[in-house]
N, C-alpha and C positions, 0 to 999 in steps of 0.2 A: 258455657255461663263467662261473659267477664265478668274481669272487678267491680266493674259499676254498678252494671246487677246487682252482684253481691253486696255491696255494701248499700245500695237502695232497698233491696229484700230486706237486709237486717235491719237496717233504720226501722220499716214500713212495719215489720213482723213486730217489731218493739212497743208499737204505736206512737211512734217518736217523728216529730218533725223535722225537717233542716237546720231552724233555728238552734231547737235543741242539741241536737248535734255539734251544730256550730261553737256552741256556748261552752257544753263539755270539752270539746276538745282545742280551744282557743284559736277559733278561725272565724272568719264571715261566714254567711248563709250561704253569698253568693260562690265562694268556696264552694261548700260544697254541694252544690249545684252541680259545678263544674266539675267535679270528684264524677258526679253520679251521672253527669249526658257522658264520662269519656272526654270532654275536651279537654282536661289535664288528668295528671298523674298524685296521687296522694305521696306525698315522701312516707318512707318506710315505718316511721316514727309514729305516722298516723297508722300507718296498714298493724302497728304492733298495737296502739291504745283500743281499732278495734276490734281486732281481735283477744285485748283482755276484755274488755267492755263486755262483748256479746258473747265472749267463751267461746269462740271459735278457733281456729288452725289457720295461718295466716294462708296456709295450701290452699285453705276451703275458698278463701274471698280470695285469691288469685287466680283461682278455677283450675289447680291442678287435680284438685280430687273433689269428688264431690263429699267425701265424706267428714263433718262439720269438729269433728272432735280434735280438739287439743293431745296431745304426749306428752 
């Protein structure tokens, strides 16, 4: 699974829309759309925010592991 599939799935599993995530991370909705479609990659600071907010490891987001647990 690619990072963009994971960040979209995390958002959808939390019943959030792109606008809600965008406001939370202080970016535009189009930016979230571009990340979730794989057109652009989120900066590492945003990956950290995803990891902390959704309580998953960055390795999980990046597809290195299928285990979402943070250490």
